[in-house]
C-alpha positions as CSV (number, residue, x, y, z in Angstrom):
1,M,27.8,14.2,-16.4
2,D,29.2,10.6,-17.3
3,N,32.8,11.7,-16.8
4,T,31.7,13.0,-13.1
5,V,30.0,9.8,-12.3
6,L,32.7,7.5,-13.7
7,S,35.2,9.4,-11.6
8,K,33.3,9.5,-8.5
9,F,32.7,5.7,-9.0
10,A,36.4,4.9,-9.7
11,S,37.3,6.9,-6.5
12,L,35.5,4.8,-4.2
13,P,37.0,1.7,-2.6
14,E,36.4,-1.8,-4.3
15,D,34.0,-2.8,-1.8
16,M,31.8,0.2,-2.3
17,Q,32.1,-0.2,-6.0
18,S,30.7,-3.7,-5.6
19,E,27.8,-2.2,-3.6
20,V,27.0,0.3,-6.4
21,E,27.3,-2.4,-8.9
22,H,24.5,-4.3,-6.9
23,Y,22.3,-1.5,-6.6
24,I,22.3,-0.8,-10.3
25,D,21.6,-4.3,-10.8
26,F,18.7,-4.1,-8.4
27,L,17.4,-1.0,-10.1
28,F,17.6,-2.6,-13.5
29,S,15.5,-5.5,-12.2
30,K,13.1,-3.1,-10.8
31,V,12.5,-1.3,-14.2
32,K,12.4,-5.0,-15.9
33,K,9.6,-5.8,-13.4
34,E,7.7,-2.7,-13.9
35,K,7.6,-3.3,-17.5
36,S,6.7,-6.9,-17.5
37,V,3.6,-6.0,-15.2
38,K,0.6,-5.2,-17.1
39,K,-1.5,-2.7,-15.5
40,V,-4.8,-4.4,-14.6
41,A,-8.1,-2.4,-14.1
42,P,-9.5,-2.9,-10.7
43,E,-12.6,-5.4,-10.7
44,K,-15.9,-3.6,-10.7
45,K,-18.2,-4.2,-7.9
46,P,-21.8,-4.6,-8.4
47,D,-23.7,-1.5,-8.1
48,R,-25.5,-1.1,-4.6
49,K,-29.3,-0.8,-4.5
50,F,-31.1,0.9,-1.9
51,G,-32.8,-1.5,0.6
52,S,-30.5,-4.4,-0.4
53,G,-29.6,-4.8,3.2
54,K,-33.1,-5.0,4.5
55,G,-33.9,-7.5,7.0
56,M,-30.1,-8.2,8.1
57,F,-29.8,-6.0,11.1
58,T,-32.1,-5.7,14.0
59,I,-32.3,-2.9,16.5
60,M,-33.4,-3.8,19.9
61,P,-36.4,-2.0,21.5
62,D,-34.1,-0.7,24.4
63,F,-31.6,0.6,22.0
64,D,-31.9,4.3,23.1
65,E,-32.2,3.4,26.9
66,P,-29.2,4.5,29.2
67,L,-26.9,1.7,29.8
68,E,-26.7,0.6,33.3
69,D,-22.7,0.9,33.3
70,F,-23.2,4.5,33.3
71,K,-25.8,4.9,35.8
72,E,-23.4,6.5,38.4
73,Y,-22.5,9.3,35.9
74,M,-26.2,10.4,35.4
């Protein structure tokens, strides 16, 4: 396999060889970056408790009444 890759690389024009070298450098930097980044556990959110939102919202008495905008369709 090495000979195949090297022969393909050698058959490319110089400007394309330069692009391949840049791409290889990019891949090495990406691997280096992934190794240096430690996997951090996601921050644990506090447990939700039933009723913790009580009083935060109010429903108007006419909530279920038909809207005036739709009277012509009824």
